C-alpha positions as a Markdown table, in Angstrom:
| # | Residue | x | y | z |
|---|---|---|---|---|
| 1 | Met | 110.2 | 73.8 | 97.2 |
| 2 | His | 107.0 | 75.4 | 98.4 |
| 3 | Pro | 107.2 | 79.1 | 99.1 |
| 4 | Gln | 107.6 | 80.1 | 102.7 |
| 5 | His | 105.1 | 82.7 | 103.9 |
| 6 | Asp | 103.1 | 83.6 | 107.0 |
| 7 | Pro | 99.7 | 82.1 | 107.6 |
| 8 | Gly | 96.9 | 83.6 | 105.6 |
| 9 | Gln | 94.5 | 83.0 | 102.8 |
| 10 | Trp | 94.0 | 83.9 | 99.1 |
| 11 | Tyr | 91.3 | 86.4 | 98.2 |
| 12 | Val | 89.8 | 87.5 | 94.9 |
| 13 | Val | 89.2 | 91.3 | 95.1 |
| 14 | Asp | 85.6 | 92.3 | 94.5 |
| 15 | Glu | 84.2 | 95.1 | 92.4 |
| 16 | Gly | 84.7 | 98.4 | 94.1 |
| 17 | Glu | 87.1 | 97.1 | 96.7 |
| 18 | Thr | 90.6 | 98.5 | 97.3 |
| 19 | Leu | 93.6 | 96.9 | 98.9 |
| 20 | Gly | 93.0 | 99.2 | 101.9 |
| 21 | Asp | 89.5 | 97.8 | 102.3 |
| 22 | Val | 90.8 | 94.3 | 102.4 |
| 23 | Ala | 93.6 | 95.2 | 104.8 |
| 24 | Arg | 91.1 | 96.8 | 107.2 |
| 25 | Arg | 88.8 | 93.8 | 107.1 |
| 26 | Ala | 91.7 | 91.4 | 107.7 |
| 27 | Gly | 93.1 | 93.6 | 110.5 |
| 28 | Val | 96.6 | 93.8 | 108.9 |
| 29 | Pro | 98.7 | 96.8 | 107.6 |
| 30 | Glu | 98.2 | 97.5 | 103.9 |
| 31 | Glu | 102.0 | 97.7 | 103.6 |
| 32 | Asp | 102.3 | 94.1 | 104.6 |
| 33 | Leu | 99.9 | 93.0 | 101.9 |
| 34 | Leu | 101.9 | 95.0 | 99.3 |
| 35 | Glu | 105.1 | 93.3 | 100.4 |
| 36 | Val | 103.8 | 89.7 | 100.5 |
| 37 | Asn | 102.2 | 90.0 | 97.1 |
| 38 | Gly | 105.2 | 91.7 | 95.5 |
| 39 | Leu | 103.3 | 94.9 | 94.7 |
| 40 | Arg | 104.7 | 98.4 | 94.6 |
| 41 | Thr | 101.5 | 100.3 | 95.0 |
| 42 | Ser | 97.8 | 99.6 | 95.9 |
| 43 | Ala | 96.9 | 100.9 | 92.4 |
| 44 | Glu | 98.1 | 97.5 | 91.0 |
| 45 | Val | 95.1 | 95.8 | 92.7 |
| 46 | His | 91.8 | 95.8 | 90.9 |
| 47 | Ala | 88.6 | 93.8 | 90.7 |
| 48 | Gly | 89.5 | 90.2 | 90.0 |
| 49 | Ser | 93.0 | 90.4 | 91.4 |
| 50 | Leu | 94.1 | 87.4 | 93.4 |
| 51 | Ile | 96.0 | 88.4 | 96.5 |
| 52 | Tyr | 97.4 | 86.6 | 99.5 |
| 53 | Val | 96.0 | 88.1 | 102.7 |
| 54 | Leu | 97.9 | 87.6 | 105.9 |
| 55 | Asp | 96.1 | 86.5 | 109.1 |
| 56 | Gly | 95.5 | 89.4 | 111.5 |
| 57 | Pro | 96.4 | 89.3 | 115.3 |
| 58 | Gly | 93.1 | 87.6 | 116.0 |
| 59 | Gly | 93.6 | 84.9 | 113.4 |
| 60 | Pro | 92.0 | 84.4 | 110.0 |
| 61 | Val | 89.0 | 86.5 | 109.0 |
| 62 | Ala | 86.2 | 85.3 | 106.7 |
| 63 | Leu | 86.9 | 87.4 | 103.6 |
| 64 | Ala | 85.5 | 85.3 | 100.8 |
| 65 | Lys | 82.0 | 86.0 | 99.5 |
| 66 | Ala | 79.5 | 83.5 | 98.1 |
| 67 | Ala | 80.4 | 82.7 | 94.5 |
| 68 | Pro | 77.7 | 83.4 | 91.9 |
| 69 | Pro | 75.9 | 80.4 | 90.5 |
| 70 | Gln | 77.6 | 78.8 | 87.5 |
| 71 | Val | 75.8 | 77.2 | 84.6 |
| 72 | Thr | 77.5 | 74.0 | 83.6 |
| 73 | Ser | 76.9 | 71.4 | 80.9 |
| 74 | Ala | 78.3 | 68.0 | 80.2 |
| 75 | Glu | 80.7 | 69.5 | 77.7 |
| 76 | Pro | 81.7 | 73.2 | 77.5 |
| 77 | Ala | 80.9 | 75.1 | 74.4 |
| 78 | Arg | 83.7 | 75.2 | 71.9 |
| 79 | Asp | 84.4 | 77.6 | 69.0 |
| 80 | Pro | 84.1 | 75.5 | 65.9 |
| 81 | Gly | 86.8 | 77.6 | 64.2 |
| 82 | Ala | 89.3 | 77.2 | 67.1 |
| 83 | Pro | 92.0 | 74.5 | 67.0 |
| 84 | Pro | 91.3 | 71.5 | 69.3 |
| 85 | Pro | 92.8 | 71.7 | 72.7 |
| 86 | Gln | 95.9 | 69.7 | 73.5 |
| 87 | Ile | 94.6 | 66.8 | 75.6 |
| 88 | Ala | 96.8 | 64.6 | 77.7 |
| 89 | Pro | 96.0 | 60.9 | 77.9 |
| 90 | Ala | 93.4 | 60.2 | 80.6 |
| 91 | Ser | 94.7 | 59.0 | 83.9 |
| 92 | Thr | 93.9 | 55.4 | 85.0 |
| 93 | Gly | 92.4 | 54.5 | 88.3 |
| 94 | Pro | 89.1 | 54.9 | 90.1 |
| 95 | Arg | 86.9 | 57.9 | 89.3 |
| 96 | Ala | 88.3 | 61.1 | 90.8 |
| 97 | Arg | 87.3 | 64.8 | 90.8 |
| 98 | Phe | 90.5 | 65.9 | 89.0 |
| 99 | Arg | 93.1 | 64.4 | 86.6 |
| 100 | Trp | 96.8 | 64.7 | 87.4 |
| 101 | Pro | 98.4 | 67.9 | 86.1 |
| 102 | Val | 101.4 | 66.0 | 84.6 |
| 103 | Glu | 101.8 | 62.7 | 82.9 |
| 104 | Asn | 103.3 | 59.8 | 84.9 |
| 105 | Pro | 103.0 | 61.7 | 88.2 |
| 106 | Arg | 105.7 | 61.1 | 90.8 |
| 107 | Val | 105.2 | 63.0 | 94.1 |
| 108 | Thr | 108.2 | 64.2 | 96.0 |
| 109 | Ser | 106.5 | 66.2 | 98.7 |
| 110 | Tyr | 103.0 | 65.7 | 100.2 |
| 111 | Phe | 100.4 | 68.0 | 101.7 |
| 112 | Gly | 100.8 | 68.9 | 105.4 |
| 113 | Ser | 103.5 | 70.1 | 107.7 |
| 114 | Arg | 107.0 | 70.2 | 106.3 |
| 115 | Trp | 110.0 | 71.5 | 108.3 |
| 116 | Gly | 107.6 | 73.0 | 110.8 |
| 117 | Arg | 105.6 | 75.0 | 108.2 |
| 118 | Pro | 102.4 | 74.2 | 106.2 |
| 119 | His | 102.9 | 72.7 | 102.8 |
| 120 | Glu | 99.7 | 73.6 | 101.1 |
| 121 | Gly | 99.9 | 71.2 | 98.1 |
| 122 | Ile | 102.0 | 68.5 | 96.6 |
| 123 | Asp | 105.2 | 68.7 | 94.5 |
| 124 | Leu | 105.5 | 66.7 | 91.3 |
| 125 | Ile | 108.7 | 65.8 | 89.4 |
| 126 | Ala | 108.8 | 67.7 | 86.2 |
| 127 | Pro | 111.9 | 68.6 | 84.2 |
| 128 | Val | 111.9 | 72.1 | 82.7 |
| 129 | Gly | 109.5 | 72.3 | 79.7 |
| 130 | Thr | 107.2 | 69.4 | 80.9 |
| 131 | Pro | 103.5 | 70.2 | 79.8 |
| 132 | Val | 101.3 | 71.1 | 82.8 |
| 133 | Phe | 97.6 | 70.2 | 82.2 |
| 134 | Ala | 94.4 | 71.6 | 83.6 |
| 135 | Ala | 92.9 | 69.2 | 86.2 |
| 136 | Asp | 89.4 | 69.9 | 85.1 |
| 137 | Val | 87.2 | 72.3 | 83.1 |
| 138 | Gly | 87.3 | 75.8 | 84.5 |
| 139 | Asp | 88.2 | 79.5 | 84.2 |
| 140 | Val | 91.6 | 81.0 | 84.6 |
| 141 | Val | 91.4 | 83.6 | 87.4 |
| 142 | Tyr | 95.2 | 84.2 | 87.8 |
| 143 | Ala | 98.2 | 83.8 | 85.4 |
| 144 | Gly | 101.3 | 85.7 | 86.5 |
| 145 | Asn | 104.2 | 85.9 | 88.9 |
| 146 | Lys | 103.1 | 88.5 | 91.5 |
| 147 | Leu | 102.5 | 86.2 | 94.5 |
| 148 | Arg | 105.9 | 85.9 | 96.3 |
| 149 | Gly | 107.5 | 82.5 | 96.1 |
| 150 | Tyr | 105.2 | 80.8 | 93.6 |
| 151 | Gly | 106.9 | 82.1 | 90.5 |
| 152 | Asn | 104.9 | 81.8 | 87.3 |
| 153 | Met | 101.6 | 80.5 | 88.5 |
| 154 | Val | 98.2 | 79.6 | 87.1 |
| 155 | Val | 95.0 | 79.4 | 89.1 |
| 156 | Val | 91.9 | 77.8 | 87.7 |
| 157 | Arg | 88.4 | 78.1 | 89.2 |
| 158 | His | 86.1 | 75.1 | 88.9 |
| 159 | Thr | 82.5 | 74.4 | 89.9 |
| 160 | Gly | 81.9 | 73.4 | 93.5 |
| 161 | Asp | 83.8 | 76.4 | 94.9 |
| 162 | Leu | 87.1 | 74.7 | 94.0 |
| 163 | Met | 90.3 | 76.1 | 92.6 |
| 164 | Thr | 93.5 | 74.4 | 91.4 |
| 165 | Val | 97.0 | 76.0 | 91.5 |
| 166 | Tyr | 100.0 | 75.2 | 89.3 |
| 167 | Ala | 103.2 | 77.0 | 90.3 |
| 168 | His | 106.9 | 77.4 | 89.5 |
| 169 | Asn | 106.3 | 77.2 | 85.7 |
| 170 | Ser | 108.8 | 78.5 | 83.1 |
| 171 | Val | 106.2 | 79.5 | 80.5 |
| 172 | Leu | 102.5 | 80.3 | 80.9 |
| 173 | Leu | 100.2 | 79.4 | 78.0 |
| 174 | Val | 96.9 | 80.9 | 79.2 |
| 175 | Lys | 95.7 | 84.2 | 80.5 |
| 176 | Val | 93.1 | 85.5 | 82.9 |
| 177 | Gly | 89.6 | 85.0 | 81.6 |
| 178 | Asp | 90.4 | 81.9 | 79.4 |
| 179 | Arg | 88.0 | 79.0 | 79.6 |
| 180 | Val | 90.1 | 75.8 | 79.7 |
| 181 | Leu | 89.2 | 72.1 | 79.2 |
| 182 | Val | 90.3 | 69.2 | 81.2 |
| 183 | Gly | 93.8 | 68.1 | 80.0 |
| 184 | Gln | 94.4 | 71.4 | 78.2 |
| 185 | Arg | 98.0 | 72.7 | 78.4 |
| 186 | Leu | 98.2 | 75.6 | 80.9 |
| 187 | Ala | 102.0 | 76.0 | 81.2 |
| 188 | Leu | 105.4 | 74.5 | 80.8 |
| 189 | Ser | 107.1 | 73.5 | 84.1 |
| 190 | Gly | 110.1 | 75.2 | 85.4 |
| 191 | Gln | 111.9 | 76.5 | 88.5 |
| 192 | Ser | 110.6 | 80.0 | 88.9 |
| 193 | Gly | 109.9 | 81.5 | 92.4 |
| 194 | His | 111.3 | 79.9 | 95.5 |
| 195 | Ala | 112.2 | 76.5 | 94.1 |
| 196 | Thr | 115.5 | 74.6 | 94.5 |
| 197 | Gly | 114.8 | 72.5 | 91.4 |
| 198 | Pro | 112.3 | 72.1 | 88.5 |
| 199 | His | 109.0 | 70.7 | 89.5 |
| 200 | Val | 105.2 | 71.5 | 89.6 |
| 201 | His | 103.7 | 72.6 | 92.8 |
| 202 | Phe | 99.9 | 71.7 | 92.7 |
| 203 | Glu | 97.3 | 72.8 | 95.1 |
| 204 | Val | 93.5 | 72.2 | 95.5 |
| 205 | Arg | 91.6 | 74.9 | 97.3 |
| 206 | Arg | 87.9 | 74.9 | 98.4 |
| 207 | Gly | 86.6 | 78.4 | 99.3 |
| 208 | Gln | 90.3 | 79.7 | 99.4 |
| 209 | Ile | 91.2 | 77.0 | 102.0 |
| 210 | Pro | 94.0 | 74.5 | 100.9 |
| 211 | Arg | 92.9 | 70.9 | 100.8 |
| 212 | Asp | 95.0 | 67.7 | 100.4 |
| 213 | Pro | 95.0 | 67.2 | 96.6 |
| 214 | Leu | 95.4 | 63.4 | 96.8 |
| 215 | Pro | 91.7 | 62.5 | 97.6 |
| 216 | Phe | 90.7 | 64.6 | 94.5 |
| 217 | Leu | 93.1 | 62.6 | 92.2 |
| 218 | Pro | 93.3 | 59.1 | 90.8 |
| 219 | Asn | 95.3 | 56.8 | 93.0 |
| 220 | Leu | 99.0 | 56.6 | 92.4 |
| 221 | Pro | 100.2 | 53.0 | 91.6 |
| 222 | Gly | 101.2 | 51.3 | 94.8 |
| 223 | Arg | 99.7 | 53.9 | 97.1 |
| 224 | Ser | 96.4 | 53.3 | 98.9 |
| 225 | Pro | 93.7 | 55.9 | 98.7 |
| 226 | Lys | 93.7 | 58.4 | 101.6 |
| 227 | Ser | 90.7 | 58.5 | 103.9 |
């Protein structure tokens, strides 16, 4: 089950910023940001921290800064002495921006409103210990369990101002700063955080804003592509 939280946005803390700085810009009490992110003190927040920022009384505030340009290549550099990454079989279907984060995907909950609250991703059936794969090449910007409700979570930043989120895992196999390849194992699925059963919660975000993941993924058998 998706975590229940008040409306807001994710934000990567910039160099020289404090939690108090972010709270003032968002127009919300610093204490509220500590609580929603499961933090004890603002000293736990540093440059590169991924935090959930609640919307202020006037609604959401533009916090995100322009991302620095990224140099990409057809295939990322690989350490010749490192073991080959664990690659899952490629998904079938038309060309898509991302691959599915689990094999034989079965969606139990879709993006949109659910029980009167926003559901910011999709939920995929995944018994405990199911491998969770990177949807594309990218850099791990978060790997931990500080964000309330999501449990053990991995966030990967990709080109095009896109991020993918993999939540409720039992074991994390990567750390912040890791460069991952498409299909590389990020975690093993589980039931951590606010979840009534084992599954993978998967999100796609562009500029911190949640998007419906389905248009970014190969079509599910028997389901028409979404417009």
